[in-house]
C-alpha positions in Angstrom: 0.0 0.0 0.0 1.0 3.5 -0.6 1.4 5.9 2.4 1.8 9.7 2.2 5.2 9.5 4.0 6.6 6.9 1.7 5.2 7.0 -1.8 5.9 4.0 -4.0 7.6 5.9 -6.7 11.3 6.6 -5.9 12.4 10.1 -5.5 15.5 11.3 -7.3 18.4 11.5 -4.8 19.6 15.1 -4.4 23.0 15.2 -6.2 24.5 17.3 -3.5 24.4 14.3 -1.1 26.8 12.3 -3.2 29.3 15.2 -3.3 29.1 15.8 0.5 29.4 12.0 1.2 32.6 11.9 -0.9 34.0 14.9 1.0 33.1 13.2 4.2 34.9 10.0 3.2 37.9 11.9 2.0 38.0 13.9 5.2 37.8 10.7 7.2 40.7 9.2 5.3 42.7 12.4 5.8 42.0 12.5 9.5 43.1 8.9 9.9 46.3 9.4 7.9 47.2 12.7 9.7 46.5 11.2 13.2 48.7 8.2 12.3 51.5 10.3 11.0 51.2 12.7 13.9 51.5 9.9 16.4 54.5 8.5 14.5 56.3 11.8 14.6 55.5 12.3 18.2 56.9 8.9 19.1 60.1 9.6 17.1 60.4 13.0 18.8 60.1 11.4 22.3 62.6 8.6 21.3 65.2 11.2 20.2 64.7 13.2 23.4 65.0 10.0 25.6 68.1 8.9 23.7 69.8 12.3 24.0 69.0 12.5 27.7 70.4 9.0 28.3 73.6 9.7 26.4 74.0 13.0 28.2 73.6 11.3 31.6 76.1 8.6 30.6 78.6 11.2 29.5 78.2 13.2 32.7 78.8 10.1 34.9 81.7 8.8 32.8 83.5 12.1 32.5 82.6 13.6 35.8 85.2 11.6 37.9 87.9 12.0 35.4 87.4 15.8 35.2 87.8 16.1 39.0 91.0 14.0 38.9 92.6 15.7 35.9 90.9 19.0 35.6 93.7 20.7 33.6 93.7 18.0 30.9 90.0 18.1 30.5 89.9 21.8 30.4 92.3 21.8 27.5 90.4 19.0 25.8 87.1 20.9 26.2 88.5 23.9 24.6 89.9 21.9 21.7 86.7 19.9 21.2 84.3 22.9 21.7 83.7 23.3 17.9 82.9 19.6 17.6 80.3 19.7 20.4 78.8 22.9 19.2 78.3 21.4 15.8 76.9 18.2 17.3 74.6 20.2 19.5 73.4 22.2 16.5 72.8 19.0 14.6 70.7 17.5 17.4 68.8 20.8 17.7 68.2 20.9 14.0 67.0 17.3 14.0 64.6 18.0 16.9 63.4 21.2 15.2 62.7 19.2 12.0 60.8 16.6 13.9 58.9 19.4 15.8 58.1 21.1 12.5 56.7 17.8 11.1 54.6 17.3 14.2 53.3 20.9 13.9 52.6 20.3 10.2 50.6 17.1 10.9 48.6 18.9 13.6 47.7 21.6 11.2 46.7 19.1 8.4 44.7 17.1 11.0 42.8 20.2 12.1 42.1 21.2 8.5 40.8 17.6 7.7 38.6 17.7 10.7 37.2 21.1 9.7 36.5 19.8 6.2 34.8 16.7 7.8 32.6 19.0 10.0 31.7 21.1 7.0 30.6 18.1 4.9 28.6 16.7 7.8 26.9 20.1 8.3 26.1 20.3 4.6 24.6 16.8 4.7 22.4 17.8 7.6 21.2 20.9 5.8 20.4 18.9 2.7 18.6 16.3 4.8 16.5 19.0 6.5 15.6 20.6 3.1 14.5 17.2 1.8 12.4 16.5 4.9 10.8 19.9 4.7 10.0 19.4 1.1 8.4 16.0 1.8 6.4 17.5 4.7 5.1 20.3 2.4 4.1 17.7 -0.2 2.2 15.4 2.3 0.5 18.4 4.0 -0.8 19.7 0.6 -2.1 16.3 -0.6 -3.9 15.1 2.6 -7.6 14.5 2.3 -10.2 15.4 4.9 -10.3 12.9 7.8 -13.2 10.7 8.9 -16.2 12.7 10.2 -15.1 15.9 8.7 -17.5 15.9 5.8 -19.3 19.0 4.8 -18.4 22.6 4.9 -19.8 23.4 8.4 -18.0 23.5 11.6 -19.5 20.1 12.7 -21.6 21.6 15.6 -25.0 21.6 13.9 -25.6 17.9 14.5 -24.9 18.2 18.2 -27.2 21.3 18.5 -30.1 19.3 17.0 -29.5 16.1 18.9 -32.2 15.1 21.4 -31.7 12.4 24.0 -34.6 10.0 24.3 -35.3 8.0 27.4 -34.4 4.4 27.3 -36.9 3.6 30.0 -34.4 2.3 32.5 -32.7 5.4 33.6 -34.3 7.7 36.0 -34.8 11.2 34.9 
């Protein structure tokens, strides 16, 4: 049977829906990819920091006693090796900055993908609301009068002319 809410003939699907669904799918793929890459770079960044901290602590323990025992030698060595350590420090700093830049880039791309996802979802919601409003306007315009609503009057004339007759059992 045919109901006003679900007519048997199929409605043509609004073409905007397909476009928004594709944007939604692409945004979901982007979000997943950027979250994965972001987590990967964060792990790399933490690993490099941990490794640098461990090496620094080892060097401090190893060199600390020797420095106390042979301070003049170590002072001369420090001065001689200063350019090497500065270069190494700059290299580590550069690597950390590169990783940090990559983390920041992934965070930016992730935020953009999430914004695109929200936009597509909002567009789908708007399209859906438009379709439902259109359907409601069609069903409201095509409804027939309900049972007992025949005639042009307000329906009160039958009640005004109604007389109750005694059934012989009730007391009056």
